[in-house]
C-alpha positions in Angstrom: -42.3 15.0 25.5 -41.1 11.5 25.9 -41.7 10.5 22.3 -40.4 13.8 20.9 -37.2 13.9 22.8 -36.6 10.1 22.6 -35.9 10.8 18.8 -32.3 11.8 19.4 -31.3 8.8 21.5 -33.1 6.5 19.0 -31.2 8.2 16.1 -27.9 7.4 17.9 -28.9 3.8 18.5 -29.9 3.5 14.8 -26.4 4.3 13.6 -24.8 2.1 16.3 -27.0 -0.9 15.2 -26.0 -0.2 11.6 -22.3 -0.4 12.5 -22.7 -3.6 14.4 -24.6 -5.1 11.5 -21.8 -4.0 9.1 -19.2 -5.7 11.3 -21.2 -8.9 11.0 -21.2 -8.5 7.2 -17.4 -8.2 7.2 -17.0 -11.3 9.3 -19.3 -13.3 7.0 -17.6 -12.0 3.8 -14.3 -13.1 5.2 -15.7 -16.3 6.7 -12.5 -18.2 5.9 -10.6 -16.0 8.3 -13.5 -15.8 10.8 -13.5 -19.6 11.1 -9.8 -19.6 12.2 -10.5 -17.3 15.2 -10.2 -18.8 18.7 -13.5 -19.6 20.5 -15.0 -16.5 22.0 -13.1 -14.1 19.9 -16.0 -13.1 17.6 -17.9 -11.8 20.6 -14.9 -9.8 21.7 -14.7 -8.3 18.2 -18.1 -6.8 18.7 -17.5 -5.8 22.3 -14.1 -4.1 21.7 -15.4 -2.6 18.4 -18.2 -0.8 20.2 -15.8 2.0 21.3 -15.1 3.1 17.7 -18.7 2.3 16.6 -20.1 4.6 19.3 -17.6 7.3 18.4 -18.5 7.0 14.7 -22.2 7.0 15.5 -21.8 10.2 17.6 -20.0 12.0 14.8 -22.9 11.2 12.5 -25.3 12.6 15.0 -23.7 16.0 15.4 -25.3 17.7 12.3 -28.8 16.0 12.8 -28.8 17.0 16.6 -27.9 20.6 15.7 -30.6 20.7 13.0 -33.0 19.2 15.4 -32.3 22.0 17.9 -32.6 24.7 15.3 -35.9 23.2 13.9 -37.4 23.0 17.3 -36.7 26.7 17.8 -38.0 27.8 14.4 -41.3 25.8 14.6 -43.5 24.0 12.1 -42.5 26.0 9.0 -39.0 24.6 9.2 -38.7 21.3 7.2 -37.0 19.5 10.0 -38.0 15.9 9.3 -37.2 16.2 5.6 -33.8 17.6 6.3 -33.0 14.8 8.8 -34.2 12.1 6.4 -32.1 13.7 3.5 -29.0 13.8 5.6 -29.5 10.2 6.8 -30.1 9.0 3.2 -26.9 10.6 1.9 -24.9 9.4 4.8 -26.4 5.9 4.4 -25.4 5.7 0.7 -21.8 6.9 1.5 -21.4 4.5 4.4 -22.8 1.6 2.4 -20.3 2.4 -0.4 -17.4 2.5 2.0 -18.5 -0.7 3.8 -18.8 -2.6 0.5 -15.5 -1.3 -0.9 -13.7 -2.2 2.3 -14.9 -5.9 2.0 -13.0 -6.5 -1.1 -10.1 -4.1 -0.6 -9.4 -5.9 2.7 -9.1 -9.2 0.8 -6.7 -7.6 -1.6 -4.7 -5.3 0.6 -4.9 -6.9 4.1 -5.9 -3.7 5.9 -9.2 -1.8 6.6 -10.2 1.0 4.3 -8.5 4.3 5.0 -7.6 7.2 2.8 -5.3 5.1 0.5 -7.8 4.7 -2.4 -8.1 8.4 -2.7 -4.6 8.4 -4.4 -6.3 6.7 -7.3 -9.4 8.9 -7.8 -7.6 11.0 -10.5 -7.3 7.9 -12.7 -10.6 6.1 -12.4 -10.0 3.8 -15.3 -6.9 2.4 -13.7 -8.7 2.1 -10.4 -11.4 0.1 -12.1 -8.9 -2.1 -13.8 -7.3 -2.8 -10.5 -10.7 -4.0 -9.1 -11.3 -6.1 -12.2 -11.1 -9.3 -10.4 -13.6 -8.3 -7.7 -17.0 -10.1 -7.6 -18.9 -7.1 -8.8 -22.4 -8.7 -8.8 -22.0 -9.9 -5.2 -20.7 -6.5 -4.1 -23.5 -4.7 -5.8 -25.9 -7.0 -4.0 -24.3 -6.4 -0.7 -24.4 -2.6 -1.3 -28.1 -2.8 -2.1 -28.6 -5.1 1.0 -26.8 -2.6 3.2 -29.0 0.3 1.9 -32.1 -1.9 2.6 -30.8 -2.8 6.1 -30.3 0.9 6.9 -33.8 1.8 5.8 -35.2 -1.1 7.8 -33.3 0.0 11.0 -34.4 3.6 10.4 -38.0 2.7 10.1 -37.9 0.3 13.1 -35.7 2.3 15.5 -36.1 5.9 14.6 -39.5 6.2 12.8 -41.4 9.4 12.3 -40.6 12.6 14.3 -43.4 13.3 16.7 -44.9 16.8 16.9 -43.9 19.2 19.7 -46.5 18.8 22.5 -49.0 21.7 22.7 -48.0 24.3 25.1 -44.4 23.3 25.3 -42.2 26.3 24.5 -39.9 26.1 21.3 -37.0 27.6 23.3 -37.2 24.9 25.9 -37.4 22.3 23.1 -34.3 23.7 21.5 -32.5 23.7 24.8 -33.4 20.1 25.4 -32.0 19.2 21.9 -28.8 21.1 22.6 -28.3 19.1 25.8 -28.3 15.9 23.8 -25.9 17.5 21.4 -23.5 18.3 24.3 -23.8 14.8 25.6 -22.3 13.6 22.4 -18.9 14.7 23.6 -18.6 11.6 25.7 -19.1 9.0 22.8 -17.3 11.2 20.3 -14.1 10.9 22.3 -14.8 7.3 23.3 -15.4 7.9 27.0 -14.1 10.1 29.8 -10.5 9.0 29.7 -7.7 11.6 29.2 -6.8 10.4 25.7 -9.5 10.2 23.0 -10.3 6.8 21.5 -8.1 5.5 18.6 -7.6 2.2 16.8 -5.4 0.8 19.5 -8.4 0.8 21.9 -10.1 -1.9 19.9 -7.0 -4.1 19.3 -7.3 -6.9 21.8 -5.9 -10.1 20.1 -2.6 -11.5 18.9 -4.5 -12.4 15.7 -4.3 -9.4 13.3 -7.6 -10.3 11.5 -9.6 -10.1 14.8 -8.2 -6.7 15.6 -8.9 -5.5 12.0 -12.5 -6.7 12.2 -13.1 -4.6 15.3 -12.2 -1.4 13.5 -15.0 0.9 12.4 -14.5 1.7 8.7 -16.0 5.3 8.5 -14.1 6.2 11.6 -10.9 4.8 10.1 -11.3 6.7 6.8 -12.0 10.0 8.6 -9.1 9.5 11.0 -6.6 8.8 8.2 -7.9 11.8 6.2 -7.7 14.4 9.0 -5.3 13.2 11.6 -2.4 11.3 9.9 0.9 12.7 8.9 0.5 16.0 10.7 3.1 15.3 13.3 4.5 14.7 15.9 5.6 11.3 14.8 3.4 8.5 16.2 6.4 6.1 16.0 8.5 7.2 18.9 10.0 4.2 20.6 13.2 5.6 22.1 15.3 8.7 22.1 16.5 9.7 18.6 20.1 9.4 19.7 19.6 5.7 20.7 17.8 5.1 17.4 20.7 6.6 15.4 23.2 4.4 17.2 21.1 1.4 16.0 20.5 2.4 12.4 23.3 4.6 11.2 26.1 1.9 11.3 24.2 0.1 8.5 24.7 3.1 6.2 28.3 3.9 6.9 30.0 4.8 3.6 32.6 2.4 2.3 35.0 2.5 -0.6 35.1 -1.3 -0.9 32.9 -3.1 -3.4 32.8 -6.0 -5.8 33.4 -4.6 -9.3 31.1 -6.3 -11.8 31.4 -4.1 -14.8 33.9 -4.1 -17.6 33.1 -0.4 -18.6 32.9 2.7 -16.5 29.8 4.3 -18.1 27.5 1.6 -19.4 24.0 2.2 -20.6 21.6 1.2 -17.8 18.3 -0.4 -18.6 16.3 -0.5 -15.4 13.2 -2.8 -15.7 10.6 -2.9 -12.9 8.4 -6.0 -12.9 4.8 -5.5 -11.7 4.0 -7.8 -8.7 6.8 -10.3 -9.3 6.7 -12.2 -6.0 9.5 -14.4 -5.0 6.9 -17.2 -4.4 6.7 -17.6 -8.2 10.5 -17.3 -8.9 12.2 -20.6 -9.1 15.8 -19.5 -8.3 14.4 -18.0 -5.1 12.9 -21.2 -4.0 9.5 -20.4 -5.4 7.3 -22.5 -7.8 9.3 -23.9 -10.7 8.4 -23.1 -14.3 6.6 -19.8 -13.9 9.6 -17.6 -14.5 12.0 -19.5 -16.8 13.5 -16.3 -18.2 14.5 -14.9 -14.7 15.7 -18.3 -13.7 17.9 -18.6 -16.8 19.3 -15.1 -16.1 20.2 -16.1 -12.5 22.4 -18.8 -13.9 24.1 -16.5 -16.5 24.1 -13.2 -14.5 24.0 -12.0 -10.9 21.1 -12.9 -8.6 20.3 -11.3 -5.2 18.7 -14.0 -3.1 17.3 -12.0 -0.2 15.9 -8.7 -1.4 12.7 -7.4 0.2 10.2 -4.9 -1.2 10.1 -1.7 0.9 6.4 -1.6 0.8 3.3 -3.2 -0.9 2.2 -0.7 -3.6 3.6 0.2 -6.9 4.2 3.9 -6.1 6.0 2.9 -2.9 8.3 0.5 -4.8 9.0 3.3 -7.3 10.3 5.7 -4.7 12.3 3.0 -2.9 14.0 1.8 -6.1 14.6 5.2 -7.9 15.3 7.4 -4.8 16.5 4.8 -2.3 13.9 6.2 0.2 12.0 4.1 2.7 8.2 3.7 2.8 5.9 5.1 5.3 3.5 2.8 7.3 0.3 4.7 6.6 0.9 6.9 3.6 3.3 7.4 0.7 5.7 10.3 0.2 4.7 10.3 -3.6 1.4 11.9 -2.5 3.3 15.0 -1.6 5.2 16.7 -4.5 6.7 19.2 -2.1 8.4 16.3 -0.3 9.5 14.3 -3.4 11.2 17.4 -4.8 13.6 17.0 -1.8 14.5 13.4 -2.6 17.5 12.2 -4.5 16.8 10.6 -7.9 18.9 8.2 -10.0 17.8 9.9 -13.2 19.0 13.3 -11.9 22.4 11.9 -10.8 23.0 10.1 -14.1 21.9 13.1 -16.2 24.6 15.1 -14.3 27.0 12.5 -15.6 26.0 12.9 -19.2 23.3 10.2 -19.4 20.2 10.6 -21.5 17.1 9.5 -19.7 13.7 8.0 -20.6 10.8 6.3 -18.8 8.4 3.8 -20.4 5.1 2.5 -19.0 2.0 1.1 -20.8 -0.4 2.7 -18.4 -1.2 6.3 -17.2 1.5 7.9 -15.3 -1.0 10.1 -13.4 -1.9 7.0 -11.5 -1.2 7.4 -7.8 0.6 10.7 -8.5 3.6 9.0 -10.1 3.9 11.5 -13.0 4.8 14.4 -10.6 7.5 12.2 -9.1 8.9 11.2 -12.5 8.9 14.8 -13.8 10.8 15.9 -10.6 13.2 13.0 -11.1 14.3 14.6 -14.3 13.4 12.1 -17.0 13.8 13.8 -20.4 11.2 11.6 -22.1 8.1 10.0 -20.7 6.2 7.3 -22.6 2.8 6.3 -21.3 -0.6 5.0 -22.3 -1.6 8.0 -24.5 1.6 7.5 -26.6 0.5 4.1 -27.8 -1.8 3.5 -30.7 -5.4 2.8 -29.7 -5.3 -0.7 -31.2 -2.2 -1.4 -29.0 -4.0 -0.4 -25.7 -5.3 -3.9 -25.4 -5.2 -4.1 -21.6 -7.6 -2.6 -19.1 -4.5 -0.8 -17.9 -3.2 0.3 -21.3 -0.6 -1.3 -23.5 0.4 -4.9 -22.7 4.0 -5.8 -22.0 4.8 -7.2 -25.3 3.7 -3.9 -26.9 5.8 -2.0 -24.4 8.9 -4.1 -25.1 8.4 -3.9 -28.9 8.4 -0.1 -28.8 11.5 -0.1 -26.7 13.3 -2.2 -29.2 12.4 0.3 -31.9 13.4 3.4 -29.9 16.4 2.2 -27.9 18.8 2.3 -30.9 18.0 6.0 -31.2 18.6 6.8 -27.5 21.7 8.8 -27.1 24.4 6.8 -25.2 25.1 6.5 -22.4 21.4 6.1 -21.5 19.5 5.5 -18.3 16.1 4.1 -19.4 13.5 2.8 -16.9 10.6 0.6 -18.0 7.7 -0.5 -15.8 5.6 -3.4 -16.8 1.9 -3.7 -16.1 0.3 -7.0 -17.4 0.8 -8.9 -14.1 -1.4 -6.4 -12.3 -5.1 -7.2 -11.5 -7.2 -8.2 -13.3 -4.4 -10.4 -14.9 -6.0 -10.5 -18.3 -3.1 -11.3 -20.6 -3.1 -12.0 -24.4 -1.8 -15.5 -24.1 -3.2 -19.0 -23.7 -3.0 -20.0 -20.1 0.1 -22.0 -19.2 -1.1 -23.2 -15.9 -4.6 -24.5 -14.9 -7.0 -22.6 -12.7 -9.3 -19.6 -13.1 -9.2 -18.4 -9.5 -7.1 -15.3 -8.6 -3.9 -17.3 -7.9 -4.2 -19.2 -11.2 -4.8 -16.0 -13.3 -2.0 -14.2 -11.4 0.4 -17.1 -12.0 -0.3 -17.0 -15.8 0.1 -13.3 -16.0 3.6 -13.5 -14.4 4.5 -16.3 -16.8 3.4 -14.1 -19.8 5.5 -11.1 -18.7 8.4 -13.4 -18.0 8.0 -14.9 -21.5 7.8 -11.6 -23.4 10.7 -10.3 -21.3 12.7 -13.2 -22.6 11.8 -12.4 -26.1 12.8 -8.8 -25.6 16.2 -9.7 -24.1 16.9 -12.2 -27.0 16.4 -9.5 -29.6 18.2 -6.9 -27.5 21.3 -9.0 -27.4 21.6 -8.7 -31.2 21.5 -4.8 -30.9 24.8 -2.8 -31.0 23.9 -1.1 -27.7 23.8 -4.3 -25.8 27.5 -4.8 -25.4 27.7 -1.7 -23.3 24.5 -2.1 -21.3 23.8 -3.2 -17.8 20.3 -4.5 -17.3 18.7 -4.3 -13.8 15.6 -6.4 -13.2 13.6 -6.0 -10.0 10.0 -6.2 -8.8 8.0 -3.2 -7.5 6.5 -5.3 -4.7 5.3 -8.8 -4.0 1.8 -10.2 -3.9 -0.4 -12.1 -1.5 -1.0 -14.8 -4.2 -0.3 -17.7 -4.5 -1.3 -18.9 -1.0 -3.2 -15.8 0.3 -0.1 -14.8 2.3 -0.9 -12.6 5.3 -0.3 -8.8 4.9 2.7 -8.8 7.3 4.4 -12.0 6.2 7.9 -11.8 4.8 7.0 -14.1 1.9 4.8 -11.4 0.6 7.7 -8.9 0.4 10.6 -11.1 -0.9 11.2 -10.2 -4.6 13.8 -10.8 -7.3 16.7 -8.6 -8.2 19.0 -9.6 -11.1 21.8 -8.0 -13.1 22.5 -9.0 -16.7 23.7 -7.4 -19.9 26.8 -7.1 -22.1 28.5 -4.7 -19.7 29.0 -7.4 -17.0 32.3 -9.1 -16.8 32.1 -12.7 -18.0 33.6 -13.9 -14.7 30.6 -12.7 -12.8 28.2 -15.2 -14.6 26.1 -17.2 -12.1 27.1 -15.2 -9.0 24.6 -15.4 -6.2 24.5 -12.6 -3.6 23.1 -13.7 -0.2 23.2 -10.4 1.7 19.8 -9.3 3.0 18.7 -6.0 1.6 15.8 -3.7 0.7 14.7 -2.1 -2.5 16.1 1.1 -1.1 19.6 -0.4 -1.4 19.4 -0.9 -5.2 20.2 2.9 -5.8 23.5 2.8 -3.9 24.5 -0.6 -5.3 24.1 0.7 -8.8 25.8 4.0 -8.3 28.9 2.3 -6.6 29.2 0.0 -9.7 29.3 3.2 -11.8 32.0 4.5 -9.4 29.7 7.4 -8.4 29.1 8.7 -4.9 25.8 7.7 -3.2 26.0 10.0 -0.2 22.8 11.8 -1.1 21.0 8.4 -0.9 21.2 8.3 2.9 18.8 5.3 3.2 20.6 3.2 0.7 23.7 1.0 1.0 25.8 -1.0 -1.4 24.8 -4.7 -1.2 28.0 -5.7 -3.0 30.3 -4.1 -0.3 31.6 -6.3 2.5 28.9 -6.5 5.2 29.7 -6.3 8.9 29.5 -9.6 10.7 26.2 -10.7 12.4 22.6 -10.1 11.5 23.0 -6.3 11.7 25.2 -6.2 8.6 22.7 -8.2 6.5 19.2 -6.9 7.2 16.1 -5.7 5.4 13.3 -3.5 6.7 9.9 -3.4 5.1 6.6 -1.8 6.2 2.9 -2.4 5.6 -0.1 -0.5 6.8 0.7 0.5 10.5 3.3 -2.2 10.9 6.9 -3.3 9.9 9.0 -6.3 9.4 12.7 -6.9 9.7 14.3 -9.9 7.9 17.9 -11.1 8.5 19.8 -14.4 8.5 18.5 -14.9 12.0 14.9 -14.9 10.9 12.1 -12.3 10.7 10.1 -10.3 13.2 6.9 -8.4 12.3 5.4 -5.7 14.5 1.9 -4.1 14.8 2.2 -0.3 15.5 -1.4 0.1 16.6 -1.5 -2.9 19.0 2.1 -2.2 20.0 2.9 -5.9 19.9 4.9 -8.4 17.9 2.8 -10.2 15.3 5.2 -13.0 14.5 8.8 -13.7 15.5 11.1 -16.5 14.4 12.9 -18.3 17.2 16.3 -17.1 16.4 15.5 -13.4 16.2 17.3 -11.4 18.9 15.7 -8.5 20.8 18.1 -6.2 19.1 16.5 -6.9 15.7 13.1 -5.8 16.9 14.7 -2.7 18.4 16.5 -2.0 15.1 13.1 -2.1 13.3 11.5 0.3 15.8 14.5 2.7 15.5 14.4 2.5 11.7 10.7 3.3 11.5 11.1 6.1 14.0 13.9 7.8 12.2 12.7 7.3 8.7 9.2 8.6 9.5 10.6 11.6 11.3 12.7 12.3 8.2 9.5 12.0 6.1 7.8 14.6 8.2 10.7 17.0 7.9 10.8 16.9 4.1 
C-alpha cells in the first residue's frame, strides 16, 4: 500500500522539482541580470516562486490523478501506467518548448512568456524571421537538456507504478486515489487563503527581473489564455469619477492650433518606421550618424522632440497611430476584430473627405491580425508581400525597404489626389539582415540593429530625393514616425522611457516655408498624432477621444505636456518633470525621477483605469 499510493505524491514532487530546475535554467541563461541581484535575492526567487510552481504542478496532476483512480477501479486490463507515461511525455515536451521559448523571448521582450506569441501563429514565416537572431543551436540544446532532465527526474522520483497489493479492493484503491485528487485543491489555489494565487504573490522585490524570475511560465501562459480581458478591469485604482477629473482635461477640444500647411487638402504620405528608437536618432540626442536623413529633415521640417510610443509591438503602434487609441497592458485590441470595428480610423475619416487611400508593406499583413484592422480602416488598396515579385522578396520578412519605396515611386503618380497613403517599413526588424555593406562595426545584436536602421534611413533619403522631383510632391505632407522603440542599443529595461521615445517629423511640399526647422517640445504619445494631423487639415477629431493636438497651446505645468505608455502589466508617464514607471502586478513604483509629483503617478493610474475600461466596453 505504501509504495502504490506514494505514487501520487511522488508524481506531484516530480513536477515541482522540474519547475525549480527550470527556474535555475532561466537564472543561468540570463546570468548578466542574475549577477546584479542583491545578496540573498536568488534564494527568495525560488522561495517566493514555489507558490506558483506548486499551483502549476497541481494542475498537471489533475488528469493523471483522475486516470489513476479510474485505473485502480478497472483493474489490470486498464493500461494505467502507459497512459500516465504518455500524458507525462506529451506534457514534458510542451513544457520544455515553453520554457525554452521563454528564455529567448524574455531577452527580446522583457516579460515572461504569456499568450502574446499566439498572435503570430497564423504567420509562422514572420514569426521565424522575428526569431532569426536567436541562438538556435543553444536553444535546441537546452530544449533537449530539459527533456533529458525531465526523464531523469521521472525515473528517479516517480519510477514504475507498483501493483495493487493482493486482497486490497479496487474500490478502496480508487477511493484513496480520489482523496489525493481532492487534496490538490489546496495547491491549485495556492493555499487556504480567500483569494487564489496570482502573479502578485510571487512579486517580492523592487528589482523587476527578480520578480519576473519567480514567475512560473506554464502557469503564466495558462492564466493569460483563460483569465485575462474577461472583466472586470484589474486596473481599478480610484472611483471612475476621480479618474475622469484627472484625465479628461488633457483632451478638452480646442480651436487654437499652429497652422503649418499652405493648402487645405494636401496629399498625406504617412510613413511608419520599424523600431526607430530615439536612441539612434541624432536630433533627439541619440547616437550621431545613424539617421542622417531624419536629422536633415529635422533641420528643414518640423521635429517633435518628446514623442513616446504607446506600446512596444508593431500592431500596438499601428492602432495608436492610425486610430489614436491607447494600448492595453497585457493584450492588444487588434486581436479582437469586433472591437477594432468600433475604433475611429484616419483612413475612414479622410475617405469621407474625398481622399483615395492605399497601404504599403513589404511583409504579410496577416501578421498579428493587422489585415483585419486595415480592412476595417477602409484602405481601398492593400499592397503586401504577395504583391511583390518573388525575386524582390529578398528579406526573411518579405520585400526590403528599398524595394518598397521603389514601388511607391512608380505607383504614387497614378494615385488619385488628394491621397492618404500609409507605408510601413520592415528591414529594421529582427533579424536585421539588410542588403547593404555594414556602416558601423559589430556583429552583435546592437551592431546589426544599428546598421539596419542606417540602411532604412538611407533608402528613405533616396526615396524622398526622387519624390521631390514628382509633380505630386508640392501638395504633399509627409509624416514620419516610428511604430515603437527598441531595447538596443544598451539593452534598455522593458519599462524605461528611453525604450519608448521615438521620432516624429513633418516634411513635404505642403508645409509653409516659414515652418522650416521648427522644434516642438510638447510631450505626447503616438495616440496624439491622429488629432494633430486632422487639426492641420481643419477637420474635427472629436471621434478620436484619446488623441490631442500637439500643436495646440498646452496648459501650464506637467499636466499639459504628458505622455502615457504601457508595457506588459505596467505603465510609464513622461513629462517635463521627469518619468515614473509602475508595476501593476507588484502594485509598486519601478522607477521615479526626483521631480515627479504624486499627481503624475495618479494620472497614470487614472489613464490606465479609464482606457482599459473603455477597451473592455468596445
